[in-house]
C-alpha positions in Angstrom: 0.0 0.0 0.0 1.1 3.5 -0.6 2.3 5.4 2.4 0.1 8.4 3.3 2.0 11.6 3.7 0.9 15.1 4.5 0.2 17.4 1.6 0.8 21.1 1.7 -2.3 23.3 1.8 -2.8 24.1 -1.9 -3.5 27.8 -1.0 0.2 28.0 0.0 1.6 26.5 -3.2 3.0 28.6 -6.0 0.7 27.8 -8.9 1.7 30.4 -11.5 4.5 29.2 -13.7 7.2 31.9 -13.5 10.4 29.8 -13.4 11.9 29.6 -16.9 14.6 27.1 -15.7 12.2 24.2 -15.5 10.2 22.2 -18.0 7.8 21.1 -15.3 4.1 22.0 -15.7 3.8 22.8 -12.0 1.0 25.2 -12.6 -1.1 22.1 -13.4 0.3 19.3 -11.3 2.9 19.1 -8.5 5.0 16.5 -6.9 4.3 15.9 -3.2 6.7 13.0 -2.4 9.7 11.3 -4.0 10.9 7.9 -3.0 14.3 6.9 -4.3 15.6 3.3 -4.3 19.1 3.4 -5.7 22.4 1.5 -6.0 25.5 3.7 -5.6 27.9 2.3 -8.2 31.4 3.6 -7.8 32.8 1.4 -10.5 30.8 3.1 -13.3 30.0 6.3 -11.4 26.2 6.1 -11.5 23.2 6.1 -9.3 20.9 3.3 -10.7 17.4 2.5 -9.6 13.9 3.7 -9.3 12.1 7.0 -8.4 8.5 6.6 -7.3 6.7 9.9 -7.4 3.4 11.0 -5.7 1.7 14.1 -7.0 -1.4 16.3 -6.6 -3.4 17.7 -9.5 -4.0 21.5 -9.6 -5.9 21.2 -12.9 -8.1 18.1 -12.7 -8.1 17.7 -16.5 -4.3 17.6 -16.7 -3.2 14.7 -19.0 0.6 14.7 -18.5 3.2 15.3 -15.9 6.3 17.0 -17.2 9.6 16.4 -15.3 13.1 17.8 -15.5 15.9 15.4 -16.4 19.5 16.0 -17.5 21.7 13.2 -18.8 19.5 10.5 -17.3 19.0 7.2 -19.0 15.4 6.3 -18.6 14.8 2.5 -18.3 11.0 2.6 -18.2 8.0 4.3 -16.6 5.0 2.7 -14.9 1.7 4.3 -13.9 0.3 3.3 -10.5 -3.1 3.7 -8.8 -3.6 2.9 -5.1 -0.2 1.2 -4.9 -0.8 -1.2 -7.9 0.7 -0.9 -11.4 -1.8 0.3 -14.0 0.5 -0.1 -17.0 3.8 0.7 -18.5 3.9 4.1 -20.2 5.0 5.4 -23.6 6.8 8.4 -22.2 8.4 11.1 -24.3 11.9 12.7 -24.0 12.2 16.2 -25.5 15.2 17.8 -27.2 18.3 18.2 -25.0 19.2 21.7 -23.8 22.7 22.4 -22.5 21.3 24.3 -19.5 17.9 22.8 -18.9 18.5 19.2 -19.9 15.6 17.2 -21.3 11.8 17.3 -20.6 10.3 13.9 -19.6 6.6 13.9 -20.4 4.5 11.1 -18.9 0.8 10.7 -19.8 -1.6 10.0 -17.0 -5.0 8.4 -16.6 -7.7 9.8 -14.3 -6.8 7.1 -11.8 -3.1 7.5 -11.8 -1.8 8.7 -8.4 1.9 7.7 -8.6 4.5 7.2 -11.3 7.5 4.9 -11.1 10.6 5.7 -13.2 13.6 3.4 -13.6 16.7 5.4 -14.4 20.4 5.7 -14.3 22.5 8.9 -13.9 25.4 9.8 -16.1 29.1 9.5 -14.9 29.3 13.1 -16.0 26.3 14.3 -14.0 27.0 17.9 -13.0 25.3 17.4 -9.6 27.5 14.5 -8.6 31.2 14.3 -8.0 32.8 10.9 -7.8 36.3 10.9 -6.2 38.7 8.0 -6.6 40.5 6.8 -3.4 43.6 8.8 -4.3 41.5 12.0 -4.4 40.5 11.5 -0.7 42.6 12.1 2.4 42.5 8.4 3.4 43.6 7.2 0.0 41.9 3.9 0.4 38.2 4.3 -0.3 36.2 6.4 -2.9 33.9 9.3 -2.1 30.7 10.7 -3.7 28.9 13.9 -2.9 26.2 15.9 -4.6 25.5 19.6 -5.2 22.0 20.1 -6.5 21.6 23.9 -6.2 20.6 25.5 -8.5 19.2 23.1 -11.1 21.4 20.0 -10.7 18.8 17.8 -8.9 17.6 16.8 -12.4 21.0 15.2 -13.0 20.4 13.0 -9.9 16.7 12.1 -10.4 13.7 12.9 -12.6 12.0 15.7 -10.7 10.1 19.0 -10.9 13.4 20.8 -10.4 12.2 24.2 -9.4 12.2 25.9 -6.0 8.5 26.7 -6.5 7.6 23.1 -5.8 8.1 21.6 -2.3 7.9 17.9 -1.5 9.0 15.3 1.0 11.3 12.5 0.1 12.5 9.1 1.3 15.4 6.9 0.0 16.9 3.5 0.2 20.5 3.4 -0.8 22.8 0.4 -1.3 26.6 1.3 -1.2 29.8 -0.7 -1.3 30.8 -2.4 2.0 32.8 -0.1 4.3 31.3 3.1 3.0 28.7 5.2 4.9 25.9 7.0 3.1 24.3 10.2 4.3 21.5 12.4 3.0 19.8 15.7 3.8 17.3 13.7 5.9 17.1 11.6 9.0 20.1 9.3 8.8 19.2 5.7 8.7 21.2 2.8 10.2 22.1 -0.1 8.0 19.2 -2.6 7.5 19.5 -6.4 7.6 19.8 -6.5 3.8 22.7 -4.1 3.9 20.8 -1.1 2.6 20.3 2.3 4.4 17.0 4.1 4.6 16.4 7.8 4.9 13.4 10.1 5.4 12.8 13.8 5.0 9.3 14.5 6.4 9.4 18.2 5.9 8.6 19.5 2.4 11.6 20.9 0.6 12.5 22.1 -2.9 14.4 19.6 -5.0 17.7 21.5 -4.8 17.9 20.5 -1.2 18.1 16.8 -1.9 21.7 15.8 -1.1 23.8 12.7 -0.8 27.3 11.9 0.4 29.0 8.5 0.5 32.5 7.8 1.8 34.7 6.7 4.6 32.9 9.0 6.9 33.1 9.2 10.7 30.9 11.1 13.2 31.6 13.1 16.4 28.8 14.6 18.5 28.9 18.3 19.6 25.7 18.0 21.6 22.6 15.8 21.7 21.3 17.0 18.2 24.3 18.6 16.6 27.4 16.8 15.3 30.1 16.6 12.6 30.7 14.0 9.9 34.1 14.0 8.2 36.9 11.8 7.1 38.9 10.8 10.1 41.9 13.0 9.4 39.9 16.2 10.0 37.1 15.0 12.3 38.4 16.2 15.7 39.6 19.5 14.3 36.2 20.0 12.6 34.3 19.3 15.8 36.5 21.7 17.7 36.2 24.4 15.0 32.4 24.1 14.9 31.9 23.6 18.7 30.0 26.9 19.0 27.3 25.8 16.6 24.8 25.2 19.4 25.3 28.8 20.5 24.5 29.9 17.0 21.3 27.8 17.0 20.2 29.3 20.3 20.8 32.8 19.0 18.8 32.1 15.8 16.0 30.6 17.9 15.9 33.7 20.2 15.7 36.0 17.3 13.6 34.2 14.7 11.8 31.2 16.3 12.5 27.6 17.0 14.6 25.3 14.8 12.1 23.1 12.9 14.2 20.4 11.3 15.1 18.0 14.2 18.8 17.4 14.0 21.4 19.8 12.7 24.6 18.1 11.6 27.5 19.3 9.4 29.7 17.3 7.1 33.1 18.4 6.1 33.6 17.3 2.5 36.8 16.8 0.5 38.6 19.9 -0.7 37.0 19.7 -4.2 33.6 20.9 -2.8 33.1 24.1 -4.8 31.3 26.2 -2.1 32.0 27.4 1.4 28.9 25.6 2.5 25.6 24.3 1.2 22.5 24.5 3.4 21.1 21.0 2.8 18.6 20.5 5.6 19.7 18.5 8.7 23.1 18.1 7.1 25.0 21.2 6.0 27.8 20.5 3.5 31.0 22.4 4.5 34.4 23.1 2.9 37.5 22.0 4.8 38.9 25.5 4.1 36.9 26.7 7.1 39.1 24.7 9.5 41.5 27.5 10.4 42.1 26.4 14.0 40.8 29.6 15.6 37.1 29.7 14.7 37.7 32.8 12.7 35.8 31.6 9.6 32.8 30.1 11.3 30.5 32.9 10.1 30.0 30.4 7.2 28.6 27.9 9.7 26.3 30.7 11.0 25.3 31.3 7.4 24.4 27.7 6.5 22.5 27.3 9.9 20.6 30.5 9.2 19.3 29.0 6.0 17.3 26.7 8.2 15.0 29.7 8.6 15.7 31.8 5.4 16.0 29.6 2.3 15.0 26.2 3.6 12.0 27.2 5.7 11.0 30.1 3.5 12.3 29.7 -0.1 12.6 31.8 -3.2 10.1 30.6 -5.7 12.5 31.1 -8.6 16.2 32.0 -8.9 15.5 35.6 -10.1 14.4 36.1 -6.5 17.6 34.5 -5.0 18.1 37.4 -2.7 15.1 36.1 -0.6 17.3 33.1 0.2 20.8 34.6 0.3 20.2 38.2 1.4 18.0 37.2 4.3 20.5 34.6 5.3 23.4 37.0 5.2 21.5 39.4 7.3 20.5 36.7 9.9 24.1 35.4 9.9 25.5 38.8 10.7 22.9 39.3 13.5 23.9 36.0 15.0 27.6 36.9 14.8 26.8 40.2 16.6 24.8 38.4 19.2 27.6 35.9 20.0 30.8 37.8 19.3 29.8 41.5 19.6 29.2 44.4 17.3 32.9 44.9 16.5 33.2 41.6 14.7 29.8 42.0 13.0 30.8 45.5 11.7 34.1 44.1 10.3 32.3 41.4 8.5 29.8 43.9 7.1 32.6 46.1 5.8 34.4 43.2 4.1 31.2 42.1 2.5 30.4 45.6 1.3 33.8 45.7 -0.5 32.9 42.4 -2.2 29.6 43.8 -3.3 31.1 46.9 -4.8 33.5 44.7 -6.7 30.7 42.6 -8.1 28.6 45.7 -9.0 31.6 47.2 -10.8 32.2 44.0 -12.7 28.6 43.3 -13.7 28.0 42.6 -17.4 25.0 44.8 -17.3 23.3 47.0 -14.7 20.1 44.9 -14.6 22.2 42.1 -13.0 22.8 44.3 -9.9 19.0 44.5 -9.1 17.7 42.5 -6.2 14.8 41.3 -8.4 16.8 40.0 -11.3 15.5 40.3 -14.9 13.9 37.2 -16.4 16.4 36.9 -19.1 19.4 35.7 -17.0 21.1 33.0 -19.0 21.8 30.5 -16.1 20.4 30.4 -12.5 24.0 30.3 -11.3 24.2 33.9 -12.5 21.9 34.8 -9.5 24.5 33.9 -6.9 26.6 37.0 -6.9 27.3 39.4 -4.0 24.2 41.3 -5.1 21.9 38.5 -3.8 24.0 38.0 -0.7 25.2 41.4 0.4 22.9 43.9 -1.4 20.1 41.8 0.0 21.6 41.9 3.5 22.1 45.7 3.3 18.5 46.2 2.1 17.4 44.4 5.3 19.9 46.5 7.4 18.3 49.6 5.8 14.8 48.4 6.8 16.0 47.6 10.3 17.5 51.0 10.7 14.4 52.8 9.4 11.9 50.8 11.5 14.1 50.1 14.5 14.9 46.6 15.8 12.1 46.7 18.3 9.7 46.6 15.3 11.8 44.8 12.7 12.9 41.8 14.7 9.4 40.6 15.5 8.4 41.4 11.9 11.1 39.2 10.5 10.3 36.4 13.0 6.7 36.5 11.9 7.7 36.4 8.2 9.5 33.1 8.9 6.7 31.7 11.0 3.8 32.6 8.7 5.6 31.5 5.6 7.2 28.3 6.9 7.5 25.5 4.3 6.4 27.9 1.6 8.0 29.2 -1.6 7.7 33.0 -2.0 8.4 35.8 -4.4 9.9 39.3 -4.0 6.4 40.7 -4.3 5.1 38.4 -1.5 7.7 39.9 0.8 7.0 43.5 -0.3 3.3 43.0 0.3 4.0 41.5 3.7 6.3 44.5 4.5 3.6 46.9 3.5 0.8 45.2 5.5 2.8 44.5 8.6 5.3 47.4 9.0 4.7 50.2 6.5 1.1 50.6 7.4 2.1 51.0 11.1 5.0 53.3 10.3 4.0 55.1 7.1 6.8 57.7 7.2 9.7 55.3 7.7 10.4 54.5 4.1 9.2 55.7 0.7 8.1 53.7 -2.4 11.0 55.3 -4.2 13.5 54.1 -1.7 12.1 50.5 -1.8 12.2 50.5 -5.6 15.8 51.7 -5.7 16.8 48.7 -3.6 14.7 46.1 -5.3 14.2 47.1 -8.9 17.1 49.3 -9.8 20.8 48.5 -10.2 23.7 49.5 -8.2 24.0 50.4 -4.5 21.4 53.0 -3.3 22.6 56.0 -1.5 20.6 55.0 1.5 23.0 52.0 2.1 24.7 51.8 5.4 28.4 52.7 5.4 29.8 50.5 8.2 32.6 52.2 10.2 35.1 49.8 11.8 37.5 51.4 14.3 39.5 48.2 14.0 39.9 48.7 10.3 40.9 52.3 10.8 43.8 51.1 13.0 44.7 48.6 10.4 44.9 51.3 7.7 47.0 53.5 9.9 49.5 50.6 10.6 49.6 49.8 6.9 50.3 53.4 5.9 53.0 53.7 8.5 54.8 50.6 7.3 54.3 51.4 3.6 55.8 54.9 4.0 59.0 53.4 5.4 58.1 52.3 8.9 59.8 49.5 10.7 58.4 46.1 9.8 59.1 44.9 13.4 56.7 47.5 14.6 54.1 46.2 12.1 54.8 42.7 13.3 54.1 43.8 16.9 50.9 45.5 15.9 49.6 42.5 14.0 50.0 40.0 16.9 46.5 40.9 18.1 44.9 41.0 14.7 42.0 38.8 13.8 41.6 37.2 10.4 39.2 40.0 9.5 41.9 42.6 10.2 44.4 40.7 8.2 42.0 40.5 5.3 41.4 44.2 5.4 45.1 44.8 5.5 45.8 42.6 2.5 42.8 43.7 0.5 43.7 47.4 0.8 47.5 47.2 0.2 48.8 49.9 -2.1 51.0 49.1 -5.1 54.1 47.5 -3.5 57.7 47.1 -4.6 59.2 43.7 -4.9 61.2 44.4 -1.8 58.1 45.1 0.1 56.5 41.9 -1.0 59.6 40.0 0.1 59.5 41.8 3.5 55.9 41.0 4.1 56.2 37.4 3.0 59.4 36.8 4.9 58.0 38.4 8.1 54.6 36.9 8.2 55.0 33.7 6.1 52.0 34.6 4.0 52.8 32.3 1.1 51.6 28.9 2.2 49.6 30.1 5.1 47.0 27.5 6.2 44.3 30.1 6.6 42.6 29.8 3.2 41.0 33.3 3.3 44.3 35.0 4.2 46.1 32.9 1.6 43.6 33.8 -1.1 43.9 37.5 -0.3 47.7 37.3 -0.4 47.8 35.4 -3.7 45.5 38.0 -5.3 48.0 40.7 -4.3 50.9 38.6 -5.4 49.4 38.1 -8.9 48.6 41.8 -9.2 52.1 42.7 -8.2 53.9 40.0 -10.1 55.5 38.5 -7.0 56.9 35.3 -8.4 58.2 33.7 -5.2 54.5 33.1 -4.2 53.7 31.1 -7.3 54.9 27.7 -6.0 52.5 28.0 -3.0 49.8 29.5 -5.2 50.1 26.4 -7.5 49.8 24.1 -4.5 46.7 26.1 -3.4 45.1 25.7 -6.8 45.9 22.0 -6.9 44.4 21.3 -3.4 41.5 23.7 -3.0 38.4 23.5 -5.0 36.3 26.3 -3.4 35.0 28.4 -6.2 35.1 31.7 -4.2 38.9 31.4 -4.3 39.8 29.6 -7.5 37.5 31.4 -9.9 39.0 34.8 -9.1 42.6 33.5 -8.9 42.4 32.0 -12.4 40.7 35.2 -13.7 43.4 37.3 -12.1 46.2 35.2 -13.6 44.6 35.4 -17.0 44.3 39.2 -16.9 47.7 39.8 -15.5 49.8 38.1 -18.2 49.9 34.6 -16.6 47.2 33.0 -18.7 49.5 30.3 -20.0 50.8 29.4 -16.6 47.2 29.3 -15.3 46.2 26.9 -18.1 49.1 24.6 -17.3 48.1 24.5 -13.7 44.4 24.0 -14.5 45.3 21.1 -16.9 46.8 19.3 -13.9 44.1 20.4 -11.4 41.0 20.1 -13.4 40.2 16.4 -12.8 40.1 17.1 -9.0 37.6 20.0 -9.4 33.9 19.6 -9.1 32.0 19.7 -12.5 30.4 23.0 -11.5 33.9 24.5 -11.0 35.2 22.9 -14.2 32.4 24.6 -16.2 33.1 28.0 -14.6 36.9 27.9 -15.1 36.6 26.6 -18.6 34.7 29.7 -19.4 37.1 32.0 -17.6 40.2 30.7 -19.3 38.6 30.4 -22.7 37.0 33.9 -22.9 
């Protein structure tokens, strides 16, 4: 018999088709549950099995369900009614598109309430990275991990791959002996038949389905938070992330209770292309965060904050990505202030603002610096710039300052509570803002100011300009040294610096002489430093200034770090500073170890 599962109230579903990055006819019919029964085959680098899909009709006369696929091999499709097979189906696969993949159209009868699809993924699936044993730290066992955001879930399973559609999911996985599978779900123990079972009872968009399989160990932080990792980095990761429970408590104080059960983190191999990915119950994290001093754990705060902004309340399409990322960046910064004080929060605001200004200046066209993006963006990944993250954050800071925290904090908490497990649009938020704050405080903001933030490019003149006294002191020390001051005095000053102060120092260095590069590097051992953020900032300066002694360590960095935030800009800087051939030589060696998402991005950078 079919398992009964709760269905979202239809009045809370997005039923107007506005997402151009999906073939799904979700305005007529929507998935409510996906059950995956899969073999994880490392020898041929495929997931192979069956997806059984429940759905609900919005239009009772709908005759087909259209699903997103990309590079999937379909073995067959069955229609089911009340748990029994009606018949096999003559399905249709549309033409392949390099971005969207292929539409899978399945005809239905009036009685059909499930479909069952046998399929196999491609070894080149962009949403999956298969690592050989030598590409892992242990060197003995292989590793698999997924990255479904933004539209790569369709490379893992046939789905309605749009954030407008939320559904629950369950899974049964069979993996090689000695490997441990994990998913963005309740983690199942091994069954008698050797399989593992998983369940995600809360409805999520498809991009939050996630899988990791490898020689993975676990260490608890408290009764519902812990860390998974390869053994070499497990203890260090648990120590680095030991303050995660405090972050959860701060989030809950500000924005309501955590609604996902457990919150665990997994530290992935270095090829993971992001700082973190907010997969529910199991945030995926880069090992570049393990700095040894908790200085980079704002990324943990960010991924945890997504449990409210993004996972709980989700942008309905990627042109509204700021609803996920801007809200989360704002919440992250509020949590960092709550735990570590305003001084650190302001430094992080200032660093983020510099990144935003760089992205605005480098935008291909002004419309891409709006919060509400134009509908003609070429790829949903184009939505994930600092505009979504930082301009979105600064818009909420602007609203907080105008309405005051006494009004804005409960407003934001109610936004999360009243829209829990829903997908929303920019206009949904603006309407909620009008009804719940602007009507109470009609003189706080104007329509023109709101429009400047949301529908116009650039940074509005109403944006906060964070003033960090710590950065003022950094700039003074930098200027004193640059103008001929004693490097020993600079060394004494820097002993108390945080990573944030070091980043500001490195990011704002004037044009240096080769002797000054040598002096800085020799005094502070910047080339080869184990703090990835500091290393990246230093290598960017070394590339700009042609400081050749850093290149051996830069090459090692590019060979061992796959985080896109770092490697995309490093390759681009090399290419534009006369080192394109050297960059291509390094990339030729490093490419096989990068995630497919990173390969696509760097291919474009070095071939432009």
